[in-house]
N, C-alpha and C positions, 0 to 999 in steps of 0.2 A: 503494499498499500501506499510506503513511503518513498519507493523509486517512482512512484508512478505520480507521484503529487509533484516531487523532484525535477523529472524530466520536462514538467512541465512548468516548472517554476527559473529553470537556467533559459529557455527564450525570451520567456518576460523581461528577466534581466536585464536579457542581453540587448533587447528592443529597449529598454531603457536607458541603458550605456551608452547606445547610437546615437538616441533624441538628446543625450543631455550631451553629448561632446563638444567642447569649442577644440575642434584637432582631435587629438589624442589624448586629452586631456579633458576627464568631468570635475566640476569642483563644489565644493560647498555641499557634498552628499555625504551624510553618515549612514554605516549600518542601518541606522533607524528609519533615514529619511525613505532609502529606499526599500524597507522591509513596509511602512509606514503606506508606501504607494502602491505598493503591490497586495497591499491587504496579509501581510503573513508575518510569524514571530520572525524577532530580528535575529535571534540563532539559525532559522531556517533562511535566510536572506545571506546571513555571513557563510553558512556553511556553501550554500549555490555560487558563493563570492569566494571563496577558497578551492571551489571546483576548478572553476577557469583559473586563478592563479596558480596553481600544481597545473594546469596543462600548458601554464605562458600564454595564456589573451592575453591576457591582465596582467597588473604590477597595483596593490595597495600600498597609498599611504594615510596618512590622516587625513582627511574627508579630501581626500585626492583618491582618484583611478586611473591613468594610464593602462591605453589600450594599448597592447605592442604587438597584437596579431591582427588587424583590422577584420582582414577577410575569412578569418573561425569568428570570431565574434559576428559577423554577417550570416555565417551560416548556421551558426548557434541558433542566430536570434530565428530562424526561417523555417526550426525545426518544429 
């Protein structure tokens, strides 16, 4: 069950990051902000963000996310 919910979350987070990006940077969004926009718990959003980070698609800083592989993030958003 968790895997099904999680798979739906990755494309939603990817799409949000692409919408909010200024170039390859997303500024001013905390994990809590992302969670609230997507209607999920912060911990769930953090897990999904960490999965994207582990895959080398994004880098996470303090209220800053850098898109390191835009092509893969766009593919993730369309899944």
